Each structure stands twice: as structure tokens, then as C-alpha cells.
C-alpha positions as CSV (number, residue, x, y, z in Angstrom):
1,M,-18.2,-10.4,-22.9
2,A,-14.6,-9.1,-23.1
3,N,-12.5,-8.5,-19.8
4,T,-12.3,-5.1,-18.5
5,K,-9.2,-3.9,-16.9
6,W,-8.3,-0.6,-14.8
7,A,-4.6,0.2,-13.6
8,L,-4.0,2.5,-10.7
9,D,-2.4,5.7,-11.8
10,A,0.2,6.2,-9.3
11,S,1.0,9.7,-10.3
12,H,-2.5,10.7,-9.2
13,S,-2.9,8.2,-6.2
14,E,-1.3,8.0,-2.9
15,L,-1.1,5.2,-0.2
16,Q,-1.3,6.8,3.4
17,F,-1.9,5.4,6.9
18,K,-2.5,6.9,10.2
19,I,-1.9,4.8,13.5
20,R,-2.8,5.7,17.2
21,H,0.5,5.3,19.0
22,M,0.1,4.6,22.8
23,M,-3.2,6.1,22.8
24,V,-1.5,9.7,23.0
25,S,-0.7,10.6,19.4
26,N,-1.1,9.7,15.8
27,V,1.7,8.5,13.4
28,T,1.0,9.2,9.7
29,G,3.0,7.7,6.9
30,Y,3.0,6.8,3.4
31,F,4.4,4.2,0.8
32,K,6.1,5.9,-2.2
33,K,6.0,2.8,-4.3
34,F,2.7,0.7,-4.9
35,D,0.8,-0.7,-7.7
36,G,-2.7,-2.1,-8.4
37,S,-5.4,-3.0,-10.9
38,V,-8.9,-4.5,-11.1
39,E,-9.9,-6.8,-13.9
40,T,-13.7,-7.7,-14.4
41,D,-15.8,-9.5,-16.9
42,G,-17.1,-6.4,-18.8
43,H,-18.3,-4.0,-16.1
44,D,-19.5,-6.4,-13.5
45,M,-17.9,-5.7,-10.5
46,T,-18.9,-8.9,-8.8
47,T,-16.4,-10.6,-10.9
48,A,-13.6,-8.2,-10.0
49,K,-10.2,-9.7,-9.5
50,V,-8.1,-7.2,-7.5
51,R,-4.4,-7.1,-7.4
52,F,-2.3,-4.6,-5.2
53,T,1.2,-4.5,-4.0
54,A,3.0,-2.0,-1.8
55,D,6.9,-1.8,-1.4
56,V,7.6,-1.9,2.1
57,H,11.1,-0.7,1.5
58,S,9.4,2.5,0.2
59,I,7.6,3.2,3.8
60,T,8.1,6.7,5.4
61,T,6.9,8.1,8.6
62,N,9.3,11.1,8.5
63,N,11.3,9.3,11.1
64,E,14.3,7.3,9.8
65,Q,14.7,5.4,13.1
66,R,10.8,4.4,13.2
67,D,10.9,3.6,9.4
68,A,14.1,1.2,9.8
69,H,12.2,-0.3,12.8
70,L,8.9,-0.9,10.4
71,R,11.1,-2.5,7.7
72,N,12.6,-5.1,10.2
73,P,11.4,-8.4,11.2
74,D,9.2,-6.9,14.1
75,F,6.7,-5.5,11.4
76,F,7.0,-6.0,7.7
77,D,10.2,-8.1,7.5
78,A,11.2,-6.0,4.3
79,D,14.2,-7.8,3.2
80,N,12.3,-11.2,3.2
81,H,9.0,-10.1,1.8
């Protein structure tokens, strides 16, 4: 059976997260750049090969100081990954 491929449509998708901060508040953010795809044998999802990437340089939490901290080696180490 032929392989079936699906690609993430970034213009109709979003990658968001919400993290509890010090048990007091939530921090919400998102990645502006990401990509993903799924490939299967036909439509059999048990054979699925999933590929997903997020550009950690594109993280935003609407706080530039926090975003810079998330990009540094304490968290994502964006310059090396």
C-alpha cells in the first residue's frame, strides 16, 4: 500500500503552552515557528511516523526578559539546539 503523508498547516495551527509559576500565576506563551508531519502506510495510524520541530528562537511569552532567559542554557539553550 502507498504511503500517506500529512503536513501541519502552520497558517491554521498554533503551538501554545501554559505553565504554573510558583503556584501563584500562570505563564502563557507560544512558538511562532514550528513544523510537523505524519507519514503512514496507507491510513493505518499504527504505522505512523511523526516528525515535529519548534524553533526555540521563536518563543514568546510577551515578556522579552523572560523569553531571553528561556532561550539561554538554563532552559532551551537555543544557540546550540
